[in-house]
C-alpha atoms as a printed R data frame, in Angstrom:
    type eleno elety resid chain resno      x       y      z
1   ATOM     1    CA   LEU     A     1  7.136 -49.578 17.301
2   ATOM     2    CA   GLY     A     2  5.133 -52.353 18.623
3   ATOM     3    CA   VAL     A     3  4.750 -54.336 15.256
4   ATOM     4    CA   ALA     A     4  8.423 -53.887 14.613
5   ATOM     5    CA   PHE     A     5  9.463 -55.083 18.033
6   ATOM     6    CA   GLY     A     6  7.189 -58.114 17.836
7   ATOM     7    CA   PHE     A     7  8.223 -59.212 14.291
8   ATOM     8    CA   ILE     A     8 11.837 -59.120 15.289
9   ATOM     9    CA   PHE     A     9 11.502 -60.647 18.744
10  ATOM    10    CA   VAL     A    10  9.197 -63.363 17.689
11  ATOM    11    CA   CYS     A    11 11.213 -64.428 14.532
12  ATOM    12    CA   ASP     A    12 14.594 -64.025 16.474
13  ATOM    13    CA   LEU     A    13 13.279 -66.337 19.275
14  ATOM    14    CA   ILE     A    14 12.123 -68.882 16.971
15  ATOM    15    CA   TRP     A    15 15.522 -68.772 15.181
16  ATOM    16    CA   ILE     A    16 17.363 -69.034 18.534
17  ATOM    17    CA   TYR     A    17 15.207 -71.931 19.984
18  ATOM    18    CA   VAL     A    18 15.472 -74.024 16.877
19  ATOM    19    CA   ASN     A    19 19.248 -73.433 16.390
20  ATOM    20    CA   VAL     A    20 19.977 -74.144 20.152
21  ATOM    21    CA   LYS     A    21 18.129 -77.359 20.148
22  ATOM    22    CA   TRP     A    22 18.807 -78.674 16.569
23  ATOM    23    CA   GLY     A    23 21.134 -76.242 14.582
24  ATOM    24    CA   ILE     A    24 24.025 -74.074 14.653
25  ATOM    25    CA   TYR     A    25 24.049 -73.130 18.113
26  ATOM    26    CA   LEU     A    26 23.949 -76.663 19.484
27  ATOM    27    CA   GLU     A    27 27.648 -76.819 20.217
28  ATOM    28    CA   VAL     A    28 28.143 -73.256 21.508
29  ATOM    29    CA   GLU     A    29 25.087 -72.974 23.763
30  ATOM    30    CA   LYS     A    30 27.554 -73.642 26.896
31  ATOM    31    CA   THR     A    31 29.636 -70.662 25.666
32  ATOM    32    CA   PHE     A    32 27.895 -68.202 27.651
33  ATOM    33    CA   GLY     A    33 26.992 -69.939 30.763
34  ATOM    34    CA   ASP     A    34 26.063 -67.850 33.610
35  ATOM    35    CA   LEU     A    35 25.912 -64.944 31.324
36  ATOM    36    CA   LYS     A    36 22.806 -66.115 29.714
37  ATOM    37    CA   ARG     A    37 20.461 -64.215 31.645
38  ATOM    38    CA   ARG     A    38 22.335 -60.819 31.241
39  ATOM    39    CA   LEU     A    39 22.621 -61.571 27.431
40  ATOM    40    CA   ILE     A    40 18.879 -62.078 27.141
41  ATOM    41    CA   TRP     A    41 18.244 -58.660 28.440
42  ATOM    42    CA   ASN     A    42 21.026 -57.083 26.226
43  ATOM    43    CA   ALA     A    43 19.150 -58.850 23.245
44  ATOM    44    CA   ILE     A    44 15.819 -57.272 24.385
45  ATOM    45    CA   ILE     A    45 17.485 -53.819 24.506
46  ATOM    46    CA   CYS     A    46 19.008 -54.218 21.115
47  ATOM    47    CA   TRP     A    47 15.938 -55.655 19.647
48  ATOM    48    CA   PHE     A    48 14.007 -52.751 21.173
49  ATOM    49    CA   ALA     A    49 16.475 -50.024 19.846
50  ATOM    50    CA   SER     A    50 16.324 -51.648 16.387
51  ATOM    51    CA   ALA     A    51 12.639 -51.621 16.453
52  ATOM    52    CA   LEU     A    52 12.856 -47.987 17.388
53  ATOM    53    CA   TYR     A    53 14.724 -47.198 14.458
54  ATOM    54    CA   ILE     A    54 12.847 -49.428 11.991
55  ATOM    55    CA   ALA     A    55  9.622 -48.073 13.176
56  ATOM    56    CA   GLY     A    56 10.732 -44.601 13.028
57  ATOM    57    CA   HIS     A    57 11.844 -44.423  9.370
58  ATOM    58    CA   THR     A    58  9.287 -43.429  6.496
59  ATOM    59    CA   TYR     A    59 10.519 -45.407  3.589
60  ATOM    60    CA   ASP     A    60  9.692 -44.558 -0.275
61  ATOM    61    CA   ASP     A    61  8.740 -48.451 -1.011
62  ATOM    62    CA   VAL     A    62  8.966 -52.014  0.638
63  ATOM    63    CA   GLY     A    63 12.147 -52.605 -1.301
64  ATOM    64    CA   THR     A    64 13.915 -49.615 -0.027
65  ATOM    65    CA   ALA     A    65 12.590 -50.455  3.593
66  ATOM    66    CA   PHE     A    66 14.082 -54.172  2.966
67  ATOM    67    CA   GLY     A    67 17.575 -52.742  2.083
68  ATOM    68    CA   GLU     A    68 17.983 -50.307  4.902
69  ATOM    69    CA   GLY     A    69 16.609 -52.992  7.377
70  ATOM    70    CA   ALA     A    70 19.117 -55.414  6.039
71  ATOM    71    CA   TRP     A    71 22.001 -52.963  6.255
72  ATOM    72    CA   LEU     A    72 20.815 -52.362  9.888
73  ATOM    73    CA   GLY     A    73 20.712 -56.298 10.576
74  ATOM    74    CA   SER     A    74 23.980 -56.926  8.894
75  ATOM    75    CA   LEU     A    75 25.720 -54.233 11.110
76  ATOM    76    CA   VAL     A    76 24.093 -55.412 14.220
77  ATOM    77    CA   TYR     A    77 24.669 -59.132 13.639
78  ATOM    78    CA   ALA     A    78 28.220 -58.732 12.240
79  ATOM    79    CA   VAL     A    79 29.472 -56.680 15.426
80  ATOM    80    CA   PHE     A    80 27.915 -59.518 17.778
81  ATOM    81    CA   ASN     A    81 29.267 -62.362 15.675
82  ATOM    82    CA   LEU     A    82 32.868 -60.916 15.155
83  ATOM    83    CA   THR     A    83 33.197 -60.000 18.668
84  ATOM    84    CA   THR     A    84 31.851 -63.330 19.926
85  ATOM    85    CA   SER     A    85 34.209 -65.149 17.561
86  ATOM    86    CA   VAL     A    86 37.220 -63.368 19.284
87  ATOM    87    CA   VAL     A    87 35.930 -63.807 22.707
88  ATOM    88    CA   ALA     A    88 34.473 -67.120 22.572
89  ATOM    89    CA   PRO     A    89 36.732 -69.240 20.517
90  ATOM    90    CA   ASN     A    90 34.309 -72.223 20.189
91  ATOM    91    CA   TRP     A    91 31.961 -70.016 18.347
92  ATOM    92    CA   ARG     A    92 34.106 -70.481 15.445
93  ATOM    93    CA   GLU     A    93 34.709 -74.195 16.205
94  ATOM    94    CA   HIS     A    94 33.788 -75.048 12.625
95  ATOM    95    CA   GLY     A    95 35.638 -72.024 10.708
96  ATOM    96    CA   PHE     A    96 33.388 -69.061 10.428
97  ATOM    97    CA   LEU     A    97 30.208 -70.893  9.221
98  ATOM    98    CA   LEU     A    98 28.383 -69.775 12.551
99  ATOM    99    CA   PRO     A    99 29.040 -66.391 12.411
100 ATOM   100    CA   ILE     A   100 28.263 -65.915  8.728
101 ATOM   101    CA   VAL     A   101 25.120 -67.886  8.927
102 ATOM   102    CA   ASP     A   102 24.053 -65.946 11.934
103 ATOM   103    CA   THR     A   103 25.105 -62.716 10.243
104 ATOM   104    CA   MET     A   104 23.083 -63.456  7.122
105 ATOM   105    CA   TRP     A   105 20.000 -64.256  9.627
106 ATOM   106    CA   GLY     A   106 20.398 -60.865 10.865
107 ATOM   107    CA   THR     A   107 20.442 -59.177  7.699
108 ATOM   108    CA   ILE     A   108 17.304 -61.156  6.472
109 ATOM   109    CA   LEU     A   109 15.463 -60.603  9.641
110 ATOM   110    CA   PHE     A   110 15.708 -56.739  9.692
111 ATOM   111    CA   GLY     A   111 15.227 -56.495  6.059
112 ATOM   112    CA   SER     A   112 12.122 -58.556  6.524
113 ATOM   113    CA   ALA     A   113 10.999 -56.279  9.590
114 ATOM   114    CA   SER     A   114 11.509 -53.110  7.916
115 ATOM   115    CA   ALA     A   115  9.917 -54.499  4.990
116 ATOM   116    CA   PHE     A   116  6.717 -55.870  6.984
117 ATOM   117    CA   VAL     A   117  6.543 -52.470  8.961
118 ATOM   118    CA   SER     A   118  6.735 -50.481  5.803
119 ATOM   119    CA   ALA     A   119  3.902 -52.532  4.125
120 ATOM   120    CA   VAL     A   120  1.433 -52.293  7.126
121 ATOM   121    CA   SER     A   121  1.980 -48.696  8.065
């Protein structure tokens, strides 16, 4: 559980930091305003729940682990990005590039986390 949570947490924090400073989140950082602190706690809860799922599974091989983790990541990030696109119009200011890129990131992140946990356990 700790390995899965740590992997997701560290990688996603780096992704968020880099993209708030220089990347795809640069223009939308103000979207959430005073909600940022609450959203951070929501993200930690989601990371922890996802880590529970990833750590609690036994996979046949690393490829299967990556596939199942990628499926979970695509669902989690697609729900977040589609919901945010509806309630925060500037989230889709440049079309749907941000939601698509962010969903792809979640897919790769969770797939990699699952593969990593499978490989080390």
